[in-house]
C-alpha positions, 0 to 999 in steps of 0.5 A: 502465489504470494509476493513477499517483502519481509526481507526488507523489514526487520524484527520479524515483520511479515509483509506480502501481496497476494497475486492474480492466482487461483490459490488466492481467492478474488472474493474479499470475504474468502480471502479474509479467511485465507489471510487469517489461516495463513498468518495464524492470527485471530483478528483481521483489519481490512478497512472498507476503502473509499479513495479518501485521505482518512487515517485511523489508529486501530487498537482493537478489531472493528467490523466496519472501518471506513478509511484508506490508511490504518496504523496499528502496533506490531505487538497486538495480535492483529493482521492488517490488509488493504486491497488494490488493483492499480492503486499503490499499496504501501506498508510503513513500519517503524522497528523502534516504536513498533507501529505498522501502517498500511496505505491505499493510495490511488490518484485521489489519495495521492493528491490528498497526500494520504501517505504524508498524513500517515507519516505525520501520524506515525511521527506524532505517535513517537516514530522516527523518520530514521527508523521508518521503512517504507515499501511501495508495492506494485501499481499501474506505472507511468508507462501505462497510466495515460491521462488528460493534460489537465489531470497530469498538471496536478502531479509533480512534474517529475512524475509526468511523461509526455509521449507523442502528445499523450500524457502519462502519470507515475503515481509511485514517483509522485509518492516517492517525491513526497516521502523524500520531501518529508526527509525519509532516507532513500535507503529506507524506501523499497519500490516494487517496480512492477506495473500492474497493467503489464504484469499478468500475475497482478490484478489491474482494473484498467486492464480488465475493468469489471473482470478485475480482482483485487490484491491484498497487501498484508502485514503482521508480526510473525511468531518469531518477532 
């Protein structure tokens, strides 16, 4: 199954998340071929993610990209994808400049403000805060992401909840706070409120450990774009 977000965007951008379903392979190499077949594209950008804060502008196909955020033009014959299982998948799209960004933001990337760095790179390339729309996909939420108190103290206080002497962090809320501080209009941000730990349709590393698969957030310009 696919969780589609295309209606949130404009100009024919296709955005979807693969779910925990037998119709989409849990093996990355097999899923690459499925994404290409589904999108009818010839070139796929799927970087090797390292839980860092590196943002790469991509204009052609590379075999071994190592980063956690990619930016590419919607006019190129490319489909982009990032892989997640509890971390936050993000798609940013400026319908005026045509730049697409895909971001993998786990707790490390969130603390390093990879989303803000990606936004700043899009602005440097000529995008505008008013025309950038941001999808924040499903991730492990504050209801289930239990952490130690010293770890919780690293995040915005509004992203931390304390219940019966246990601390919980909501990374999505932290990212939203960062985006709003960067003056992205709230109406330009859509959040999938699903928790990967709670929703069996979604892969969760914390829930399933080494048995967990990965979901791919995919974005490309459709044939009618």
